[in-house]
N, C-alpha and C positions, 0 to 999 in steps of 0.2 A: 549497817553494817561494812565489812571492808571486802571489796572486790577479790574473789576469790578466781586468780588468775594462774595458778598449780598449786600443786600438792606441796606443802612447808610441815615446818616440824609442830604447829600444831593440829593439825591435822593423823599427821602419821601416831604422834602421843597419843591423840582420842581413838585410833583405829585400833593400837595397841592394848589400851584400858577397854575397851569395849569386848577384843578378843579375848579378852583374861575372863574376863565378866560372863558374855554368854557361853563359855567353855563351862566355870563352873557353877552355871546355872545349869546345862544340858541341855543348850540349843546348840546340838550340832548340827544345823543344817548351817543357821548363823554366821556359828563359827567356822565352817569350811570358808564358809565365802569370804569372811573374815579375810582370812588366812592367802587366800587365793589371789586379795586384792592386794595384802601387806607384801606381799612377794613379787607383785608384779611392779612396785615402785619401785624404781632404781637403786642400787644398792648404797652409791654415795648419798643420796637424798636419807635414806633410813637410818644412816650411822647419824646422822644431825642431830636425829633425836635423843636430847643426853637424859641420861638419868635424873639430872635437874629436874629438864623437863617432862619426864614423866611423875614424877614426886609432883610437881604443883600443880597438874592436871586431876590427879589424884585426889585430890581433898575434898572434892564433895563428892566422893562416894560411900557407898554401902564400907561398913570394914570387913577388911579380907576374911573369906569362908576357909582357913588354911587347916583345919583341924580335922583329926583321922577317921573322927567317923562319920562326916559326911561324905569323903573322899569313898569310903567304903561302902557307904549307899549309893553314891555315887555308880561303880563298879557294877554293883547289881541291877543299879537303872541300865546301864549300858546293856546286861546282858538283855534284857526285858523290849529291847528297842524294837524285835523283829516283831510284836506283837502289838506297840504302843501306835495309837493314831494322833491327831491334834492336842490331843489334852493331856497325852503323854509329854507335852512341853509343859502342860501345867502343874503336871504331879514334880515335873524336875526342881521347874523353878520354886513351888513352896516351899522343896526341900530344902534348894539353897538360899533360898531368903529370910526364911523363919527358923529355920535352924531346929527345927520338931519332927524326930523321927514318927510319931504317931501320925504327922501330917501328912506323911510319904505312906502310911500303911493303908489309910482311909483314903488317898485317892487313886493309890494303885488297886487297893481291892475294887472300889468303883469302879473302875478302867477296865479291869477284869472281866468283872460283871457284864458290864457294856456291851466288849468284844465280842463274849462268850455267846450270847442273847443275841449279837450279831450272824456271828455265824453260824447259829442252829435255824437262819432262813436265808442261808446263802444261795444264790441263784433260784431265789423266787421274785415273784411278784411285790411278796410281802416285808421284802428286803429295805429300810430306809439306806439311802445312799452313803452314813454315815452312821456308826456307832452311836447307840441314845444313851447319853448317860443319866439316868434320872437324879443326881446326885447334882447336878449344876447349878440349881438356888440356892442350895448351901454354900458350894464351894464360894459361889459369888457373895454371899453374904460375909465371908471372915475375909475378903479383900477391899470389902466396900468402901469407899471414902477415903483413900489412905492418896498421897500426896508423892508416894517413892515411883519414880515412871517405870520401876519394875510390874510394882503391884497395879498398877493403873494397866499397864499392857495384859497384864493376866484376868483383870476384870473385862476390857474389853473385848475377850477370847471367850469369856463364859458371855457376854452379852451376845456376839457375833453368835455364839453357837444356839442360843435362845432367840433369831432371827428379831434382835433390838438393836437394828444397824446405825440408826442415826446415833443411836446412846454411843453404842462402840464408836464410831469416826471423832465424836466429841474429845472421848478420852486418848483415843490414838493421836491427835492432835498435839493434844498437851504435852503427852508421854514422847512425841519424836521430839517436840520442839525443845524438851529439857534436856534428852538422851538420844541426838539424833543420828548416831551409826549402829544403836541396837535395827540387824534387817530383820530381823523375824517379826518385828514391828509394822515396819514396812508392807515385808508379805502379808501380813494381816489386813494390812490397809490398802493392799491390793485386793482381797476377796471380796471388801465393801464392795469395788467399784463397779459398776458395769458397762459406763459409757467412758468416752472423749471428754464431755461436759464434766460428769464426775472426778474426771480426773484434773481437771483443771481448777474447779471448785477446791480440791483436797489440795492442791498445793500452792491456792491461793490462801488456805487457814493454817498451815504450816509458817509457822517463824524461821524460814531459812531462807537466804539472796538463792533466786532461779540460777543461779551460777554457778551454786556448789553443786558438785560433785552427786551427792546421793539425790536430791532433785530431779536431776537431767538421768542416772540412773534407773530410777522410777519411772519415769516419762517410759524410758525404752521399754522395761518391763511390762508393762499395762499397757501397751499401743500394739507390743508383739503378741501379749496375752488375748486382748479384744483383736488379732491379725490386722489390724489399718495401720501398720508401720507407715512412713510416708518417706521422703529425703528428708525429713526432719532430722528423725529419730536417725537416719545414717551419719548423718553429718554429727549430733551428738556422739553417736559411736567412735567415730574418726577422731572427734574432739578428745573425747577420753581416753581412747588407744594411742595418743601421743604422747611424746619422750617427757610433758612439764605434770601429765595425773600418772594413770597405769598402763604403760605400753605394755601389748603381749597378755593383758589380762584375759586368761581362760574365759572367763563370763562373759565379759564384752562382747569377745570375739565372736560366743555362743550366737548371743543378741543380736550381732552382725547377721551374722549368717541367717537367723532365722526370718529375718525383717526384708532378707534382698529373697530370701524362699517367697516369702508371703506376698511379694512384689511381682514373683514366677521372674526374676532375676535369675535362675535356675543355675547360668553358667560362672557367673560371680557368685552366685551362695557354695556352688561347690569348692569355688579357689577356696574362700573362705573358711571353708571347714576343713580341706584337707590343709591348710598351713596352719589352724588350731590343733588338729590331732598329728602336723609335725613335730608341733613343742612337748607334747604329752600324748603320744602314740596310743596308750591304755585307756586312756577317759572316758568313762562309759557314756556321762550326760552329756546330750543331743546327740548321742548316737543315732538315736532315732528318725529326728530330722533331716540328718545326717542321707540314711536310708532310703525314703522318703522321694529328696531330690533326684538317688541315684537310680530309681525304681522308677523316675518320671520323665528323667534322662535314659530310661534301656540302657545301662552302664551292667548289662549281666557280668562279666568278670572282676565287675570292681564289689558289686553289691555279694557276689558269692566268695569273694577274699576275703572281704570285712566281716561275713557268718561267720565261716570258719575259726577266722582269727577268735573274735570272741565268745563264739561256744567256747572253744579250749580256756581263757581267761575266767569266766563268770555265766557258766549257760541258766542261775537262776534271776539274771534280773531281767524286767521287764522289758526295758529296751532293745537286748540283748536279743530276746524273745522277738520283737518286731523287727526287726535285720534280720531274721533267719524266714520269717513271716514275707518280709516284701521280697526277698530272694524266691520263696515259692510263687510268690503272685505275681513275679516279672516271667517265672517258667510257665505261666498259667496251670500250676497245681495249687486251685481252690482250695480242694479241702484240706491240704499239709499246712497251707498258708493262715486257715480259721483255725486249725489244730492250736498253730504258734500264738495268735493273735489271743487266742483264749487262753492259753497258760497265763501268758501276758497278766491278762486280765486277774487271775487266779493268785497270782504272784500281788499284783498290786489293783485292788477294785475304784482305785482311784486315774489309773492311766489311761488317760484321756486319747490320746492315740490310737492306742491298742483298740478302744472300742469303735473308735469310727473306722479304723481300718476293717477292722470284723464284718460291721456291716457293709462297706462296700463290695468285699468279697461274697460275701451271702446273700447282695445286690447282682451279684454278677453271675451266682449260681442261679437266680430267680426264685431265690429262698426269701420270698419280701417279708414277711412274718418274722423269720430271723433276724431278718435287715433292721425292721423296726423296733424291734427288740431293744438289738443291740445301741443304736441309732439314742432311744430312749435314756440306756445306761450314761451313755457319752453325758447328754443333755442336764442328768443327773449330777455329773462330777462338775461341770463348767456352762452355767446358762447362756455365760457369753461367749459362745465359741458359735459362729455362722453352719459349719460346716454338720452337726449333725440335725439340725433343725433343716438345711437342704437336700439332708440325706433320706428327711422322711420324709420332706415333699417327692422327693424324685421314686421314691417305694409306693407312696400312695398314687402317684401318677402312675408307674407300669402298672398299676393291680387295677386302675379304673376307678380309680376313685376322686374324681380333680379336686371338688371343693374340697378335701382333705389336703391333700396336695398342695392347693392353691395357701390354705391357711396356713402349712408349712414352711415355704416359698416366701410367705411374705412376711414371715417372724425371722427369717434368715435376712431377706432385703433391709429390715430394720437397724440389725444389725452388721449388716455388709452390704449399703446402698449403691455400692461402685465396682460388685463384682458380675459379671457377664454370665456366668453361668447359671446363677439364680434367678438374672433377666428373663434368657432363654428359657430354662425352667416354667418359669411364671406365662411365659409365654404358650408352651405346650400346656399346662391345666386350661387357658381361658381359651385356647383352642378347643380340647375338647369338649368346653363348657358351652361353645358356639358362640363365644365372645371375640367376634373374627376383630373387630379395629382396638380391641384391648389387647387382643396377642401381636397385632401386626407393632404396636406401640412396644409392646415387654420388649417382644422380637428385635425393634429397631434402636432401641435402648442396650438389647447386648451386644450389636453389631458395633454401635458408639462405642461403650466400653471395652470391646476387645482390646488386648494389647499385642505387641508384636511378637510375642510367643505363642500366642494362639494359630493354632494351622489354619492356614487359608482356605483349605476344603472345607472347614469348619465355616467358616463365615457365608462361603457359597450355600451351604447346606440351608444355614438359616435362611439367605436371600432367596431360596428355590421355596422354604416355606411360608413366605412373606407373600412373595406371588400368586403361589396356590390362594394364600386369604383372601389377598386382594382382588381375583377371580370370583369368591365367594361373595365377598360386600358387594360386588356388582355396580360399582363404578368406575367406571369405563378411562379417565382420565386419571386415576390412581392406580392404578392395573398399569397403564402404559409406563407411567413415571417410575412403579416397580420394576417394568420387564425391562426398561432401560438403565436401570441400576444393577439387574441382573446380570444382563447383556455387559455390563460396563468389567462389575469386576471377574467374569468368566473372560472373557477377553485380554484381562491383566494377571491373571493367574493359571487359568487352564488351559488357553489354547498362547501362551508365550513363549517361553525360553525352552520350558519343561514342557516341551506336550505330550498328553495325553491320548491314550485311543478315544475316539469320538463315538463311543459307542456305548456309552455306561447311560444311568439314569439321570445324571446331572448333565450329559451334550443333550440326550434326548429334549431334556426341559429347555437349555437353551436355544435348541432347533426351533421349538415350540414356542419360544419367546422372540427369536428373530424373526421368523414367518410370520408374525401376531401385529410386531410394530410395522412390519413392509407394509402388509394389507392396511392397519390403519390408517397409516399414509397416505396409501394410491386412494384406500377408497371415500378419504376425507379432502382429497388434495391439497395434504399437508406440506408435509421435507420432500418431495420430491426427489431430492439428492439421495435423501437418507435411504429408502425406498428403493428404487434403484441400486444402491449398494448393497441393501440384504438380501437383495432377492438373487443380484451376484454373486453374494458370500452363502446364501442358500445353496446356489448351484452347487458350489464346493464342496459342501457338508452333505448335503442330502438332495440328490439329483432328483429325487422322486416325487420330493414337494413341489421342487420348480415342475417339473412335467406335467403337473396334476393341473396347471395352468400355461400351457406353452406361450401363450399372447400375454402374458402378464407383464411381461419386461417389453415389448413394443408398445401397451398401453401407456406406460409409464414415460415412456417416452415421448408418445403422442403429447400429452400432457402437458411435460417438457417443453418441448419445441413450442408450442401453443401459446405459454405463458414468456418464451426467450430465453429460457434456462439452456444451458450448454453441460449438461452429465458428464461430459470427459473432463471437466473441470475443476479438477479434485484438489487444486487452492483456492478455491472461489469461498469469501465467506456470507454469501447471498444466502447461505443453503441452513448456514448454524451450525450446522454439525458434518464430518465426511469420515467414513469408516475406513480405515486403510487395509479395505481385505484384501490387495493384491496381494501386500508382503504376508498377510497371514494364508492365502491361498497357495502361495507358494509353498508356504511352510508345511501346511497340511497335506500338499501334493508327495510334497518332498517324503513325509512321514508315511504317507500310505503306501506309494510307491515302493520304500525299507521294506516293511511291512508287509509285501505283498500284496496287499486289501484290495488294489484296482493298478489298473494299468494304464487305465487314462478316464480322463474326468474331459 
């Protein structure tokens, strides 16, 4: 196969051909995706694909389906679009491919019955994640052993619904290799994959070069769905959005924004989505992700304006309901937020974002059973997303059921092992189970994985927990090491340029650690310089602590003098560590005097 370095006339012709085929077969989502892709190709390139190119590429496809009865049936099908699930695609394809009105009627009746039975159990524990069509086996028999890629796609769809994933994968590999631009087949293939390893295996089994745009777009899509996108996927997005491929393609821009969101590059993600909505101001797709970003960044004005705008455009879209829900959530109006997230799930039972956000709101309301139910519904929609698993872990942890919380956090960790908040949740569950060493390991891992966007105070809180757990373990050396780490992060973040009032829980913990380290080194004849510096620093932070042992500094001086150490030599390396307490003392004194807390220290 030749190397694909740009979109050429052959690719353009294939896209146009597949666009017509998917439209004829009623694959609305795939048709829309191909239309956006085609329109994003520069006009001068699109015009290079002549009618002769189109006719030569079309020699190997099925005969044209342009008779009037089929189009009349398609209009009827489009009217039923609101009530159809994934198998609605099947009945449209069977109509277009088999050209039999009876097949359409049979499949449509089966689907309506399945949907009716499904809605009868709405909002109950007995409702399955998707409508159950009991006639799938008969439909499968009608398309078996076909060599046509469209019928193979149908057969794979039925096998997927029957949970016969390996057989469905084999058919999809073959169908996509023969007819690669059927995006509906790629979408179904993505639903069969549950890990990045499965993605690698799939791309290996498809007869397309890895530099072809389709495998690259599929990789971006799946890695985003798994919430494991990296710089590799961002580079692929940048490549495909270049002038040689699909510049300003809205789908690719949305995928790039999602990847930035998942990697917590919130400022860049917001900029990416704003660029996309500048090109298409009324686009509703990806709005839910954009509203999540605005919520996390606390952009109340932007979120309010977005909600007001799209409520006027289409208030019955689940994405719009998610925007309004995020708007109320940012205003801490939890009940109203839940109302709109629930409305989104009524409009689309498979709206993953709405289920997750509703679960988070219920958690904030301390309605943990309702949160658990929402997260379970989210898992029914997509088991590959770590967020509902972690949400279940947090809910059970808050309910004082750490064994259950541990299980769900472990499931989330398997899906996303490098997520800081999941490891923090594991540490909390281990702490409740009195597994202190496991808790310390998990919390250390959480700090290690913390990104720059994680607030510094959050890291300090985790460090404070580790110190507490180390004391419970009873290992003096480990406790000392953890106390020094806590002191360092406080020196860097808590008592730095942005100085905070010293009388909160963290500052009390900080004072305790400073005193503990100073006492340890003084009593064990350790680093006397460090002990002396810390006692001087304590005189600034909490004079009452030092006054409880008024002779302590003199004792340290005597011990240092006996060993020939000069405690005033701050540049000496013989002690291994020297705290710049003088600078901190001046900063703190200035702050305390400005706030009127002290007049003299």
